[in-house]
Residue, then its C-alpha position, 0 to 999 in steps of 0.5 A: m156184474g149187474i142186477l136184474i130182478d123181475k117185479t113181484s107183488d111187493c118188490p119192484y123190477v130192478n135192472f142195474n148194469e155197468d153200462g150206466l142204466l139203473e132202473v127201478e119199476g113197480r111197488s116196494i112194500s116188502e116187510d123186509v126192505f133191508s134184504f131187498w134194498q141194501p144189496l142195491i145200495d151196495w151195488v150203487k156205492n160200488y158202481v159210482r166209484k167207476p161209473a159209465e160215461v153216462t148214468r141214466a137212472i129211471f124210477f117208475l114207482e107205483y107205490s113205496n112205503s116209508s122204509t123204501n123211501k129212505y133207501l131211495s133217498e140214499m140212492m139219490k144222494l149217491l147219484d148226486k155225489c157221482a155227478d158232483d165228482g164230474n160224471k154225467v148223471e140223468i135221473t128220470w122220475k116216471y109216475e102214473e099221470d094221475d098219481e100225485s103222491i108219487l110225483v110229490l115223492g119225486q119232488d121231495l127226493e129231488s129237494l135233497i139233492k142238486l141234480p134235477l129230476d126229469y118228470q115224465p107222466v105215463e098213461m098206464e092202461k097200455q103199460k099194464t097189459r103188454k106181455l110177450k110169449i118168448k121161446s128160447k132158441k137153445s132149449g125150445g122152452e117158452a115163457v110169458i113175460t112182461f114187455r118191460y122184462w123183455e126190454a131188459i133182456v134185449r138191453n143186456g144183450h140176450g135178445g138174440e137168444y129168444t124168438i117172440v112167439e106172440e104179443y098180448 
């Protein structure tokens, strides 16, 4: 079973699934990083024992504290070991186009592993404002969610359960 966590003000959005998609997006500044990150590390440890044909890890951090960076390092090393074992692993490191500190963090993490990171600068103004209002076909309930969360719903096979009412 995968992990899907919506982004909060101090914890990132996470979408990990057995089909090989591992996404982390947002800021990680929680005081209790162990409670947030250790279950993710445990999930990745279990996943790399029997990974999908292709593993795509996508990191897009706004900010992370030094405690988070230790967990990111551990996750990178697990993915690197997965590749060493003969599996196809791709790591994308997205960063706001003018955020040199997140770019450098990616470069620092890359220096600890053999796998190359694919660096992708992102123009943020458009990304920050995209939201959707969706309606459940089953219950009729409505919710406003981020476009990023909607993408995860669709990727996980649940898009057909909702109708998009409005885009913001």
